[in-house]
C-alpha positions in Angstrom: 95.3 72.8 99.3 96.6 75.8 97.3 98.8 75.8 94.2 101.2 78.7 93.7 102.9 79.5 90.5 106.0 81.6 91.4 109.6 82.1 90.7 109.3 85.8 91.4 109.5 88.3 94.1 105.8 88.0 94.4 106.1 84.3 94.6 108.4 84.5 97.6 106.1 86.9 99.3 103.3 84.5 98.7 105.3 81.7 100.4 105.9 83.9 103.4 102.3 84.9 103.6 101.1 81.3 103.3 103.5 80.1 105.9 101.6 82.3 108.5 98.7 79.9 108.1 98.1 76.3 109.1 97.1 74.9 105.7 99.2 73.1 103.1 100.3 74.4 99.7 102.5 73.6 96.7 104.9 76.2 95.3 105.6 75.6 91.6 108.6 77.1 89.6 109.7 76.4 86.1 113.3 75.7 87.1 115.1 74.1 90.1 117.4 77.2 90.5 114.4 79.1 92.1 114.2 76.7 95.0 112.8 78.3 98.2 112.2 76.9 101.7 108.5 76.4 102.6 107.6 75.9 106.2 104.1 74.5 105.4 104.4 73.8 101.7 106.2 71.8 99.1 108.3 73.2 96.4 107.9 71.5 92.9 109.6 72.4 89.7 109.3 71.8 86.1 107.1 73.2 83.2 103.5 72.2 83.4 101.1 71.9 80.4 97.4 72.3 80.6 96.9 68.6 81.1 99.6 68.5 83.8 98.0 71.3 85.8 94.5 69.7 85.5 95.8 66.3 86.6 97.9 67.8 89.5 94.9 69.9 90.8 92.6 66.9 90.6 95.1 64.6 92.3 95.9 67.0 95.1 92.4 68.5 95.8 93.5 72.0 94.9 90.9 74.5 96.0 92.8 77.7 95.1 95.5 78.8 92.5 97.7 81.8 93.2 99.3 83.1 90.0 102.4 85.0 91.2 104.4 84.3 88.0 106.1 86.9 85.9 103.7 89.3 84.2 105.0 88.4 80.7 104.4 84.6 81.4 101.4 85.0 79.2 101.2 81.3 78.1 101.1 80.3 81.8 98.4 82.9 82.6 96.3 81.7 79.8 96.6 78.1 80.9 95.8 78.9 84.5 92.7 80.8 83.3 91.6 77.7 81.2 92.2 75.3 84.1 90.3 77.7 86.4 87.2 77.7 84.2 87.4 73.9 83.6 87.7 72.9 87.2 85.9 75.8 88.9 88.9 76.8 91.0 89.2 80.5 91.8 92.5 82.3 90.9 94.2 85.0 92.9 96.6 87.0 90.7 99.4 88.5 92.8 100.1 91.5 90.4 103.0 93.8 90.6 102.6 97.5 91.2 102.9 99.6 88.2 103.9 103.2 89.1 102.8 106.0 86.7 105.7 107.4 84.8 105.4 110.8 83.4 108.3 110.6 81.1 107.8 112.1 77.6 110.4 109.9 75.8 108.5 106.6 76.5 107.1 104.9 73.4 104.6 102.2 74.3 104.4 99.0 72.2 101.8 96.3 72.1 104.1 93.3 72.0 107.6 92.7 70.7 106.6 92.5 67.0 105.3 96.0 67.2 108.4 97.1 69.1 110.6 95.9 66.3 108.6 97.9 63.7 108.4 101.1 65.8 112.1 101.0 66.5 113.0 100.5 62.9 110.7 103.3 61.8 112.3 105.6 64.5 115.7 104.9 62.9 117.2 103.3 66.1 120.5 101.7 65.2 122.1 101.1 68.6 119.9 99.5 71.2 120.3 98.4 74.8 117.8 95.7 75.4 116.8 95.2 79.1 114.0 92.7 78.3 115.8 89.4 79.5 117.3 86.5 77.7 113.9 84.9 76.9 113.2 87.7 74.5 116.2 87.3 72.3 114.2 85.1 70.0 111.3 87.6 69.8 113.7 90.4 68.9 115.9 88.5 66.4 114.4 90.4 63.4 115.8 93.5 65.0 119.2 92.5 66.4 120.1 90.6 63.3 120.2 94.0 61.4 121.1 96.5 64.1 123.7 96.9 66.8 122.0 95.5 69.9 123.2 94.6 73.5 121.3 92.4 75.8 121.7 92.3 79.6 121.0 88.9 81.0 121.7 86.9 84.1 125.2 85.3 84.3 124.0 81.7 84.3 124.9 78.8 82.0 121.3 78.4 81.0 120.9 82.0 79.9 124.2 81.9 78.0 123.0 78.7 76.2 119.8 80.2 75.2 121.6 83.3 73.6 124.1 80.9 71.9 121.3 78.7 70.4 119.7 81.8 68.9 123.0 82.9 67.3 123.3 86.1 69.3 126.8 87.6 69.4 128.5 86.7 72.7 130.5 89.9 72.7 127.2 91.9 73.0 125.9 90.1 76.1 126.3 92.1 79.3 125.5 90.8 82.8 123.4 92.1 85.7 126.1 91.7 88.2 128.7 93.5 86.2 127.2 96.9 85.7 124.3 99.2 86.3 122.0 100.6 83.6 123.7 104.0 84.0 127.1 102.5 83.4 125.8 100.5 80.4 124.4 103.6 78.8 127.6 105.4 79.4 129.7 102.6 77.8 127.4 101.5 74.9 125.9 105.0 74.2 122.8 103.5 72.7 120.2 105.4 70.7 117.5 103.9 72.9 116.6 101.4 75.6 114.1 98.7 75.2 112.4 97.4 78.4 109.2 95.6 79.5 106.5 97.0 81.6 107.8 94.9 84.6 106.5 96.9 87.6 108.2 98.1 90.8 109.9 94.7 91.6 111.1 94.3 88.0 113.1 97.6 88.3 111.0 99.5 85.8 111.4 102.9 87.4 115.2 102.5 87.7 115.5 101.7 84.0 113.3 104.6 82.9 114.9 107.1 85.2 118.5 106.0 84.0 117.4 106.6 80.4 115.8 110.0 81.3 119.2 111.1 82.9 120.9 110.6 79.6 118.0 111.9 77.5 117.5 108.8 75.4 114.3 107.3 74.2 112.7 104.3 75.8 110.6 101.7 74.1 108.3 99.8 76.5 106.5 96.6 75.7 103.2 96.6 77.5 102.4 93.8 79.9 99.8 91.2 78.7 96.3 91.6 79.8 95.0 89.2 82.4 91.6 87.4 82.6 88.8 89.5 84.1 87.9 86.5 86.3 91.2 86.6 88.2 91.0 88.2 91.7 93.8 90.8 91.7 96.0 91.8 94.7 99.2 93.7 94.8 100.6 92.8 98.2 100.8 90.4 101.2 97.8 91.9 103.1 95.4 91.8 100.3 96.6 88.2 99.4 96.0 87.0 102.9 92.6 88.7 103.2 91.4 87.1 99.9 92.7 83.6 101.1 90.8 84.1 104.4 87.7 84.8 102.5 88.0 81.9 100.1 89.5 79.3 102.4 88.5 80.4 106.0 90.3 77.4 107.6 93.6 78.1 106.0 94.5 80.7 108.8 93.5 80.0 112.3 93.0 83.7 112.9 91.9 86.4 110.5 93.2 89.9 109.8 91.1 93.1 109.9 91.3 96.8 109.2 92.4 99.7 111.4 89.9 102.5 112.1 92.3 104.6 110.0 91.6 102.4 107.0 88.0 102.4 107.6 87.9 106.3 107.8 90.0 106.4 104.6 87.6 104.1 102.7 84.6 106.0 103.9 86.1 109.4 103.1 86.9 108.3 99.6 83.5 106.9 99.0 81.9 110.0 100.3 84.0 112.3 98.1 83.3 110.2 95.0 79.6 110.4 95.7 79.8 114.2 96.2 81.8 114.7 92.9 79.9 112.2 90.6 76.7 111.2 92.4 77.7 107.6 92.2 77.3 105.5 95.3 80.2 103.0 95.1 79.6 100.0 97.3 83.2 98.6 97.3 86.0 101.1 97.5 89.7 100.8 96.7 92.3 102.6 98.7 96.0 102.4 99.6 97.6 101.6 102.9 100.9 103.3 103.9 103.2 100.7 102.4 101.6 101.3 99.0 99.4 98.2 98.7 95.9 98.6 97.2 93.1 97.1 99.3 89.3 97.3 99.1 86.5 97.6 101.6 82.7 97.3 101.3 80.7 100.5 101.9 77.7 100.2 104.2 75.8 103.5 103.4 76.1 106.7 101.4 74.0 109.9 101.7 74.5 112.8 99.3 73.5 116.4 100.1 73.9 119.7 98.3 77.5 120.4 99.3 78.4 117.3 101.3 78.2 113.5 101.3 78.5 111.0 104.1 79.6 107.4 103.8 79.7 104.8 106.4 81.7 101.5 106.7 81.4 98.7 109.3 84.7 98.1 111.1 86.1 94.6 110.4 88.8 93.8 113.0 89.1 90.2 112.0 89.8 88.1 115.0 91.5 90.8 116.9 89.6 91.6 120.2 89.2 95.3 119.1 86.5 97.2 121.1 85.5 99.0 117.8 84.9 95.8 115.9 81.6 95.9 114.0 81.2 99.7 114.8 79.9 102.0 112.2 82.5 104.5 111.1 81.1 107.5 109.2 82.8 110.2 107.3 81.3 113.5 106.2 83.0 115.3 103.4 82.0 118.9 102.6 83.3 121.4 100.0 85.1 124.3 101.7 86.4 127.7 100.7 89.8 127.3 102.4 92.7 125.6 100.7 93.6 122.0 101.5 91.9 119.4 103.9 90.8 120.1 107.4 89.8 117.3 109.8 87.1 117.3 112.5 85.9 114.9 115.1 82.2 114.0 115.1 80.2 111.8 117.4 82.4 109.3 119.3 85.8 110.7 118.4 87.9 111.9 121.3 89.8 115.2 121.8 93.5 115.4 122.5 94.1 117.0 125.9 97.9 116.2 126.4 100.9 116.7 124.3 102.9 113.7 122.9 100.5 112.2 120.3 101.8 114.2 117.4 98.6 116.4 117.5 98.0 119.8 118.9 96.0 119.8 122.2 92.4 120.5 121.4 92.5 118.7 118.0 90.3 115.7 117.1 92.0 112.4 117.9 92.5 111.4 114.3 96.2 110.3 114.3 98.8 111.6 111.7 98.9 108.3 109.6 95.1 108.1 109.0 95.1 111.8 108.2 97.8 111.2 105.6 95.9 108.2 104.2 92.7 110.2 103.7 94.6 113.3 102.4 96.3 111.1 99.8 93.1 109.6 98.5 91.0 112.8 98.6 93.6 115.0 97.0 94.0 112.6 94.1 90.3 113.1 93.3 89.9 116.8 94.1 92.3 119.7 94.5 90.0 122.2 96.2 89.3 122.7 99.9 87.5 120.0 101.9 86.2 119.6 105.5 86.3 116.0 106.7 84.4 115.0 109.8 84.9 111.5 111.2 82.4 109.8 113.5 82.3 106.4 115.3 78.9 105.2 116.6 79.0 104.6 120.3 82.7 105.8 120.5 82.4 107.6 123.9 81.3 104.5 125.7 83.9 102.3 123.9 86.7 104.7 124.8 86.4 103.7 128.4 87.6 100.1 127.4 90.8 101.5 125.8 94.1 103.1 126.7 92.8 106.5 125.6 92.3 108.0 129.1 95.9 107.2 129.9 97.1 109.3 127.0 94.8 112.2 127.5 92.2 111.4 124.7 88.8 112.3 126.2 85.2 112.1 125.0 85.7 109.2 122.5 88.0 106.9 120.6 91.0 107.7 118.5 91.2 107.0 114.7 94.4 105.1 114.6 96.7 102.6 112.7 100.2 102.9 111.2 99.9 100.0 108.8 96.2 100.1 107.9 95.9 96.4 108.8 94.9 94.8 112.1 96.6 91.5 112.6 94.9 88.9 114.9 95.5 89.8 118.6 97.7 92.4 117.1 101.1 92.6 118.7 102.0 95.5 116.4 99.0 97.5 117.7 100.0 96.8 121.3 103.5 98.0 120.8 102.2 101.1 119.0 100.1 101.9 122.1 103.2 101.5 124.2 105.1 103.9 122.1 102.2 106.4 122.2 102.1 106.2 126.0 105.9 106.7 126.3 105.7 109.8 124.1 102.9 111.2 126.1 104.7 110.6 129.4 107.8 112.4 128.0 105.8 115.2 126.6 104.2 115.8 130.0 107.5 116.0 131.8 107.8 112.6 133.4 111.5 112.2 134.3 110.8 108.7 135.3 108.7 106.0 133.5 107.5 103.0 135.3 106.7 99.9 133.2 104.8 97.0 134.6 103.1 93.9 133.3 99.4 94.8 134.1 96.8 96.2 136.4 98.0 94.2 139.5 101.6 95.2 139.3 100.7 98.8 138.3 98.7 99.0 141.6 101.7 97.9 143.6 104.1 100.2 141.7 101.8 103.2 142.2 101.9 102.5 145.9 105.7 102.8 145.7 105.6 105.9 143.6 102.5 107.8 144.8 103.8 111.2 143.5 104.1 110.2 139.8 101.2 111.1 137.4 99.1 108.5 135.7 101.0 108.9 132.5 104.2 107.7 134.0 102.8 104.1 134.4 102.8 101.9 131.3 101.9 98.3 130.7 104.3 96.0 128.8 102.2 92.9 129.0 104.7 90.1 128.0 106.8 92.3 125.6 109.5 93.3 128.0 112.3 93.4 125.4 110.4 95.4 122.9 109.3 97.9 125.6 112.9 98.3 126.6 113.7 99.1 122.9 110.8 101.6 122.6 111.9 103.4 125.8 115.5 103.6 124.4 114.3 105.0 121.0 112.0 107.5 122.6 114.8 108.8 124.8 113.6 107.8 128.3 116.2 108.8 130.9 115.2 106.8 133.9 113.2 103.6 133.6 111.9 101.4 136.4 110.6 97.9 135.7 107.9 96.4 138.0 108.4 92.6 137.8 105.9 90.1 139.1 107.7 86.8 140.1 106.2 84.7 137.4 107.6 86.9 134.6 110.9 87.5 136.4 111.9 83.8 136.4 111.5 83.8 132.6 113.2 87.1 132.0 116.2 86.2 134.2 117.0 83.4 131.7 117.0 85.8 128.8 113.5 85.4 127.6 112.5 88.9 126.6 108.9 87.8 125.6 107.4 86.0 128.6 104.1 84.8 127.1 103.2 81.3 128.3 102.8 80.1 124.8 106.4 80.9 124.0 108.3 80.0 127.2 107.6 78.1 130.4 109.3 78.0 133.7 112.7 76.3 133.5 113.3 74.5 136.9 116.8 73.4 136.0 117.7 77.1 135.4 116.3 78.1 138.8 118.1 75.2 140.5 121.4 76.3 139.1 120.6 79.9 140.0 119.9 78.9 143.5 123.2 76.8 143.8 125.3 79.7 142.3 124.0 82.2 144.8 124.6 79.9 147.8 121.1 78.7 148.7 120.7 75.7 150.9 120.0 72.3 149.5 116.3 72.6 150.5 115.9 75.2 147.8 116.4 72.6 145.0 113.7 70.4 146.5 111.3 73.4 146.7 112.0 74.4 143.0 111.5 70.8 141.9 108.1 70.7 143.4 106.9 74.0 142.0 103.5 74.3 140.3 103.7 78.0 139.7 106.7 80.3 139.9 104.9 82.7 142.2 104.9 80.0 144.9 108.7 80.7 145.4 107.9 83.7 147.5 106.2 81.7 150.2 108.2 78.3 149.9 111.8 79.6 150.2 113.1 80.1 153.6 114.2 83.6 154.7 117.9 82.9 154.2 117.5 81.4 150.8 115.1 84.1 149.8 117.6 86.8 150.8 120.1 85.3 148.4 117.9 84.1 145.6 115.6 87.0 144.8 118.3 89.7 144.5 120.3 87.5 142.1 117.2 86.7 140.2 116.5 90.5 139.8 120.1 91.2 138.9 119.9 88.7 136.0 116.7 90.4 134.8 118.4 93.8 134.8 121.4 92.3 133.0 119.3 91.3 130.0 117.3 94.5 129.9 120.4 96.7 130.2 121.6 95.1 126.9 118.7 96.9 125.1 118.0 99.9 127.4 121.2 102.1 128.0 119.7 104.8 130.3 119.2 104.7 134.1 117.5 101.3 134.7 116.1 100.0 138.0 113.7 97.3 138.9 111.4 96.0 141.7 110.6 92.4 142.2 107.2 91.8 143.5 105.4 88.8 145.0 101.7 88.0 144.1 100.4 89.6 147.3 102.4 92.9 146.6 105.4 92.2 148.9 108.7 93.6 147.6 111.1 90.7 147.3 114.0 92.7 146.0 114.8 96.1 144.6 117.8 97.8 143.0 116.9 101.4 144.0 114.7 103.2 146.5 
């Protein structure tokens, strides 16, 4: 059981992340207006005291608390910390991201009391307060003497709070009515007061608006949190921490891409080179801006270089590089910028289409960008970065690398930095890479098929096409159509085994057996519509496997049924792919049951 304190954007992300698991949780908010649908959890509301939380955790066997409440809910943070210590329950703090702001007109304040003093000392007479209705009481010593406007939510509860404090109603402005820019233009304040509320609190937008009009900004710093809290700032970090603390909450665990591993190792190596310190747990950012951390296995420091290694953790994804040692050597260089090289086990690009020049090390653009960002933040001089993967040349034979012209080793890949279990995203990315390589190598026709068996049959039909023209879609037919459309494929041919075709014909664009099974009623209606004999219904009723249709239907029924089945498949695919589209329907033994072209 997990108890989440939310009512924020981070709280909603927590719910979405928890709903990916199989465990149960409670989502607590102060008010009932923050109701949210929880697939595997229960929403509760109402303020909870220290004794309330202790009693609730004990009664419901809570094993983990997630504090995703507002950063200024200091009383709640303190109470959660006390409960955690008392009951021995770990706390994950889902913190907001706080971007650096290089704005010279910011005045930082330690709390609202100090803000009042600082604003008065600065001679501020007209103030636009963007700190929320709950801070009207804190700022009463100021607004009772000076012209002040508060922006609040247009809710009865918010208006009631302002009224009870005696705040003038004609100086309330509402979120939905106007932007910060328009408020500044209308009110013409001497200054803006806001809280350090992070990215999701609109902090940057407020600061940037004030900067455009050249007015001072007073910022109340966020309260400090307990050092015992485990801090994350995104959904991936949240899930990984839960996976570590409560392994059974998720049936499958996430992992890191080779790109993330290389980034962590590169940063650890450069830190050791610059400072001599051998950091054993390294923080780094993934492309969407979230900060994650990874253990460092080994660090060696030389005169002008350092090497760090990490062990690839692919979670429960069947990644051939799982548990491999990924090492990065970082060396000082006389040239400007950062240059990347492939060491042991890293392949070389031999075909265009991967976004890298032919002859370059197969370190993909996103991992290069991740490493460059981390390294350039630490050092602005020239660096040579050499990435290696132990046993990579042998492992590469088990990957799609030979298909896309990467030889001699594996690729350092990953667009998100995270590997999800049995990663559908990674599979789709490999499809996109293969399509781009096919186009870059002049393939006017691309042939997609479900796997090795259907590819063998399709190669027999198109013996003149190069290897790069044949691409596996697995079960992701619809998403493959979308990728082909986005990449600009002109002529697409689909090789369809009968088992997948009977699902696709009904409109199922993902044919995985866990998601869709053969619908005999649909097949019966299809047989009737295309004029098959009455025997066909009996044949379909007795089916164990769809592929049996190729041998059980009589010749006359087969001549009617299979072309209509294929036509239905193409109808659904053509809704996604708008180019020239053809298909071949293939029996399990390789016999062509129907085709739209050839």
